[in-house]
N, C-alpha and C positions, 0 to 999 in steps of 0.2 A: 504494500499500500504506499503511494506516494506521499510526500508531506503535505503537498496542496490539498489533498482530501481531507487533511487535518487542520485545516485555517481556524484560527482561533479569530472569530469576526468580531464578537461582543465582548469588549473588555470594559472594566469598572473605572479605570483611571482616565480613560479619553485622551490619552496622550498626544495623539497625533491630531493634526489639522481636520484630516477627514472625519475622524471620530466626533471631534468638536461640532462638526457640521452636521453630523447625524443626530447629535444630542439636542443641538439647536432645533432641527427638523422635527423633533419629537419622536424619531423613528427608533432609538435606543434609549435607554435609561441607565443610572448608575444602579449596581445590584443586580443587572440582568443575568440570568443564569447562562453561562456560555456552554456550548455543545461542540463535541469532537465529531464532525459528521463523516458518515460512510454513505453509501449509495445502495438501499434496498431493494429500489426499482431497478437497478441496473439491469440485473439478470432477466428480469421481465421486458423491459424495452429492448435489450440486446438480442434477445432469443429469437433465432429464425424458425418460429413454430409455424406449421402449416395452418394452425389456427388464428393467426394474426388476421385481424378484419373479418373473420368468419362470423356470420350470426348463429349463435348458439341458443337463441331463445327457446326454441322448440325441445332441443335437446335436453337443456336444464331443466325445463319444466316437467317434461317427460320423465327424467330420472327422479326428481323429487316426488312425482307421483306413482312411479313404478320402482325399478329395481335398484336405482341408487348409482349406476353407472355413469361416470361423467367422463368426456374424451380429454385426451391430452396429459401432459406430464405435470405432476401436483409436487409441490415442495413443503415439507411439514415446517409449521411456525411454532408450535408449542401446544399446551393442552390447558384446559379449566376443567378440573375433575376428571370426568370420563369422556369429556369432549375434546376431539383432537381438531385442531384448526391447520389448514394447509391453503396455499395459494396456487393458482394456474400459472405455469411458466409461459405465458401468452396473454396477448390483448385483443380478445374476441369483441364481437358486437353483442348486446343485449339490449332489447327493447329500442332498436334503431339507433343506438349510442354506442361507441367504442368505450369500453371500461379503462379505468386506470389500473385497477387489480380486481380480481376475481377470486374470492375466499369460499372455502367449503368448510362446514363444520359437520363432524362426524361424532356419534355417540356409540361406543361399544362396537365400532366398525362400520355403523349403519349412517347412511347419509342423512342429516336431519336438516340442515338448511343451506343456502347458499347465500352469500352476500356480495354485492356487486357495487364498487366505488365508481361514479361517472366523472366527479369533479372533486378536486382535494386541493384546499388553498395551500397547505402544507408543502406538498409535493410541487406544486405549480410554482410557488415564490421561492422554496428553499432559503438559502441564507441570502441576504442582501449582498449584490455584487460590488465590492468596493472600489472596482478599477474605474479611475476617472481620469481625465487628463491632467498632465502635470502643469504646475504653475497657476492653478486656481486659487484665487483668494476664498477667504472663509465663506464668504457671502455667495461667491460664484459655485463652490462647492455645494453649499446647502440648496442653491437653486437647481444644480444639476441632479442632487439626490431626488428633490422634491418632483422633479420631471421624470426620473427614471421609475420611481415607485408609482407615480401617476399614470404612467403608461402602461404599466404590469398590471394596475388596479383594473383599469379599463378593459384590457384584454381577459382577465379573469371574470369580470362582471359579465361580459358578453358570453365566454363560456359556461358559466354557472347558469345563467338564464336559459341559454338553449339546451343545456343538458337536461335542466329541470323539466322544461316545457315538453321537449321530445320524450323523455322517459314517461312522464306522467301522461301525455296522450297516447304513447304507444301500449302503456299497460291498460288504461280505460278500453282501448280496442279488443284486448284480447280477454278482459275480464268478464265475468257473468253479467255483471251489470256496471255500466260506464262511470257511475257516480261512487267515489270513496266515502268511507266513513273516517272519523276522526278517532284515533286511538292514543291513550296515554301511555308513555312507555318510561319506566323507570319510577323510582320513590321519591327522592330528594329533588326540590327546585332546582339546584344548579345543574343537575345532569339530567333532568327530565327532557323527554322528547315530546312533542306532539306530532303524530305519525298519520299519514293517509293510508288508508288500507283498502284493497280490493280483494274479492274472492275469485278464484277459477277452480271449481271443482271443491275438491278437498284441500286445496292450497291456499294459501293467503300471501299476498304480495304487499309490503310495507314499503312506503316511501319516506326516507329520512332527509330533510332537507334543513341545514343549519345555514340561516341567511348569509350568503355569500362566502361560506366557507367550504360546505360539504354536501354532496347528492349522492346518496346510497339507497340501494334497494336489498330488503331482506325477503327472501322467498322459502316457503315451508309448509309443511302440512300445518293446517291452522289449529289443531289440538297440540301441536308439538312447539309451535313457537314460544318464546320466552315472553314473559309479560314485562321483563325489565332486565337490568344489566345482571343481576345475580343468576347465575346456572341454574337451569331448573332443578337439577339435582340437590340444590340447597336452599331452595325457596321456603320451606317449611323447617330448616334446621333449627335447633334449640341452641342456646349459647353453649351448653355443656358439649353438644356434638360438635359445634363448630371449633370449639378448643381442642375436642380430642382429635378432629381432622387435622388440624393445623400441626398439633403435636406429634402426630403419625408420620410426618414428613422431616421430623428432625432425627437426624443420625448422631449419636453421642458414643464417642470412642473411650476406652479405658482411661486414656490420659486426660479425659475432660474436653477434648476437641468437640465442638459443636457445629454441625453443618445442615442448613435447611436443602433438602433434595428437592428437584423437580423444578427450581426456577430456571428459566431460560431467557437470555437477551432478547429483546424486540429491536434490532437495528433501526436507528431513527432515520436513515436517509439523509439526504442533504437538506435537513431542517433544523432549526433551531430549537429542538425538541428533547434535549436531553433530561429536562426536568420531567416532561412529559412520558417519556418512554420509561423512565425508571419506575414512576407512579404506575404506569399501565402494567410492568412486569409484575410490581407488587400486588396489583389489583388482581390480576389473572391468578395470581397463587392464592388470594385470599377467597376466589370464586366468582369474581366478576369478568364478565365477557367484554370489557371495555378496550378500546384501543387508543392510541395518542390522537387520532384525527377527530375522534368525537369529543375527546378531552379538551383538544385545542378550542373547539368550538364553544363547548360549555365554559371554558375559562376565558373567553373573551378575547382570543388571540386577533390581532389585527393583520391586515394583508399588506405587509410591509417587510417581510423576509426579516423579523425580528420577534423577539418574545416580549418586547417592552409594550405596556398598557394592560397586560393579561393579569389576572387575579389569581396567580398560582396558589398561594397559601389557602384560598378559600376553596379551591379544587381539592387539594389534598384531603382537608376536612371533609369535603363532599364524599370523596371516594370511601373514606373510612365511614361514613355514616351509612354510605349504601352498602357497604358490606356487614353492618351490624356492629361496627367497631368505634371506639373512640380515638382522638389524635391528640397526641402531646408534642407540642412544637417547641423546640429550645434553641436559643442562639448560641449554645455550646454542645459539647460532646460529653454526655454522662455515660461512663462505661458501664456502670451497674445497671442502669435503665436499659442500655442497648443490650447487654448480655442477656437480661432478663427475658426481653423480647424475643431475641433469636433463640433462646433455650426453650421457648414456648412455640416456636414456628411462625413467628410473626416477623417478615423483613423489615429492615430499617432503611429509610431513604436519608442520604447525606447530601447537601450540598456543601462542596469544599472548594478550596482554592487549588488551583492546578498547575503543574508545572511539566514541562516537555521533558525534561532531564530525569524527575522522578518517575514519569510515566515510563520511560526508556529502562529504569532501573527495574522497577516493578514487572515489566514484561520480561526482562532477564531473570529474575528471581523466579517467576512462573514457570519459565523455561528450564530451571534448573542450573543457569549459566552464570549465577551470582548468588551470594549470601546476603541475608538481611543485615544490613550495618546496626551498629551499636548505637541505640538513641541517645545514649550518655556522652557519646563523642560530641564536643562542640562542633567541629566541622561537619557532621552528620546533621545536626539540628539546623545549623545555618543554611542548608541547603534545601529546607523545607520551604515551600512557595508561602509569601508573606501577604500582607493586605492588598498589595498592589498587583497581585496575580488574577488571571482570569478565574471564572467560576466554572464549576462544571458539577454533575449530579451522579451519584452512583448507589448501587443497592447493596447493602451488607447482607451477608447469607450465613455468617458464621464466625466463629473464633477459636483460637488456639490460646487456652489460659497459661500454659507453661511458657510457650514463646512469647506470649502477649502479642499475638497477631489477629488482626480482624480481616475477614475474607470479603471481597466485593465483586461485584459484577458491573461492567460497562454496558452502554447501548450501542457498541461497535461491532461489525461484522466480525467473526473469526475469534471472538472472545468469550467462548462457552465456558472455559475454565476459569474461576475465580482467581483473580489477583489476590495478593496478601500485603499488608501494610501492618507496622507497628502501631499499637494504640496510641503512642505517644505522639506519632506524627498525624494520625485522623485527628486526635484531641486539638493539636495545633493547628490543623488547616480547616477543621469543620466550621462552616459559616452558619448553617442552619440543619437542624437535626429533626426527622419526623418517625415519631415510633408510635404504631398502631397500638391501641390499648383494649383490653376487654370490658 
């Protein structure tokens, strides 16, 4: 992976003139969570599949109504309980519109539903491209930024409107009745969706539309589609049963090492979404079928290629509530609270200060090519990122009490194995800590 793929676009210090212009334009803000992007949609876009551009509407509807067999090559994304999620390595057409990504959800091996995304602001805008001509004054840079963003916003607004209208009209044509009914999806106000639903035989077709952010369709047997973000298997789960389920995912070694098993990275793509993808990773482990795109819509992300202006903290509390849990947010890192949560199977999300050199070291340690440095060595402690460093989000999945190491997952492709960091470094670099509570 080339260094360009890891560009740190959003920084808290705003040292360069360009970033000052972005700040003045309202496109980024102090304390914005930085992300280290990769491209999850790359294989889909680059795939030379015979299904690219092919209309799969009839095949998808027939599969959901019949034997569950879908064409093409599917790539596993992870699971929520017994529900396995995968996406098609192609960009076909559904309801007269090309999809951005087509996902399938199978329960115990049986196809339960298909989700098609037609317009997604996150993947459309990605990170704001900071390449501007040399020699611009601060005012000229600000004007250039605003012009670029406005042009892209107009493009996406047209894409969003055309996608929504085309898909809505196409569904109405194939449905038993052309008029949709309104369905409320989800519990809490922040994550709630007002959905249009049509019926076609035993199937229900639901249209999710987040204003100027996302157009998505969910299709499945009407008696099997979820009523909200919580997986149907956990809808009637008691607090005791939920605690037991989460605890069952914890592996405890004889030396006291604790690992939450089953958490899988959700690569964020070229989006400023590290805070969202880490939250979605934790949410799926807790039993919610959420993804980063709906979280971005619910959190008030703006179409600027930046996370600025979003209410991320409120979103974290909303996800916890949707899962039936509480949320403790702290401006520091409390080792005892983190250990207690991880020991009970509740992942912890940390926003932390990021360093390229430390990231390289953690990669070498994970690969067995380097030893964990002594945190009491002054030279070691001085290499930890300070308050001027960019911010990033990670998911904590376990710890080794003897070595005093905490395990964490990233939102980057190829990082399925947790990294390791000394508790002292995590405590020194943590900016915010989010702990799910019973």
